[in-house]
MARTIKOL-892913 format. One record per residue (C-alpha): residue in one letter; x negated, y negated, z negated. Coordinates in steps of 0.5 Angstrom, whole numbers. Last residue first. Layout:
% residues N
+------+-------+-------+-------+
: code :     X :     Y :     Z :
+------+-------+-------+-------+
:    A :     X :     Y :     Z :
...
+------+-------+-------+-------+
This chain:
% residues 78
+------+-------+-------+-------+
: code :     X :     Y :     Z :
+------+-------+-------+-------+
:    G :     8 :   -23 :    12 :
:    A :     1 :   -24 :    15 :
:    Q :     0 :   -24 :    22 :
:    R :    -6 :   -20 :    24 :
:    S :    -3 :   -15 :    29 :
:    G :    -6 :    -9 :    32 :
:    R :   -13 :    -9 :    34 :
:    K :   -15 :    -2 :    39 :
:    G :   -21 :     1 :    35 :
:    N :   -19 :     9 :    35 :
:    L :   -17 :     7 :    28 :
:    H :   -10 :     4 :    31 :
:    E :   -11 :    -3 :    26 :
:    L :    -5 :    -6 :    22 :
:    S :    -6 :   -13 :    20 :
:    T :    -4 :   -17 :    13 :
:    V :    -1 :   -12 :     9 :
:    L :     2 :   -15 :     3 :
:    L :     9 :   -17 :     4 :
:    L :    10 :   -10 :     6 :
:    D :     9 :    -8 :    -1 :
:    I :     5 :    -2 :    -2 :
:    I :     7 :     5 :    -6 :
:    E :     0 :     9 :    -6 :
:    F :     0 :    15 :    -7 :
:    A :    -3 :    22 :   -11 :
:    E :    -1 :    29 :   -10 :
:    D :    -7 :    31 :    -6 :
:    G :   -10 :    25 :    -3 :
:    T :    -8 :    18 :     0 :
:    A :    -1 :    19 :     1 :
:    I :     2 :    12 :     4 :
:    F :     8 :     9 :     0 :
:    L :    11 :     3 :     4 :
:    T :    16 :    -3 :     1 :
:    R :    20 :    -7 :     6 :
:    G :    23 :    -3 :    10 :
:    G :    30 :    -4 :     9 :
:    S :    30 :     4 :     9 :
:    T :    25 :     5 :     4 :
:    R :    18 :     7 :     8 :
:    A :    14 :    13 :     9 :
:    F :     7 :    15 :    10 :
:    H :     3 :    22 :    10 :
:    E :     7 :    25 :    14 :
:    P :     6 :    22 :    20 :
:    Y :    -2 :    24 :    19 :
:    K :    -8 :    20 :    19 :
:    V :    -5 :    14 :    16 :
:    D :   -12 :    10 :    13 :
:    L :   -12 :     5 :     7 :
:    H :   -15 :    -2 :     6 :
:    R :   -17 :    -6 :     1 :
:    G :   -19 :   -13 :     3 :
:    N :   -13 :   -17 :    -3 :
:    A :    -8 :   -18 :     3 :
:    M :    -9 :   -12 :     6 :
:    H :   -10 :    -8 :    11 :
:    I :    -6 :    -1 :    13 :
:    R :   -11 :     3 :    18 :
:    F :    -8 :     7 :    23 :
:    P :    -8 :    14 :    26 :
:    Q :    -4 :    15 :    33 :
:    F :     2 :    19 :    33 :
:    P :     4 :    21 :    41 :
:    R :     9 :    18 :    41 :
:    A :     8 :    11 :    37 :
:    Q :    14 :    10 :    31 :
:    E :     9 :     8 :    26 :
:    F :     4 :     4 :    29 :
:    R :    10 :     1 :    33 :
:    K :    15 :     1 :    27 :
:    L :     9 :    -4 :    22 :
:    Q :    10 :   -10 :    28 :
:    E :    19 :    -9 :    27 :
:    I :    18 :    -9 :    20 :
:    T :    15 :   -16 :    20 :
:    M :     7 :   -16 :    18 :
+------+-------+-------+-------+
């Protein structure tokens, strides 16, 4: 997964909720734009997962992105 591919999902207007699929088979849903952040370099992602909880993900572990409306994004590995 590349930073540019992720930016397309992150910066979509209007925002569309999306799912981040990871190499270990897990996935995280980003339902609101304010529940997602990344470092200025773009490689480290922060995803809010609940009250005061969040996950820190390395972009290199992301295998694909999917809009939660079912539209599939890129399946390129990082």
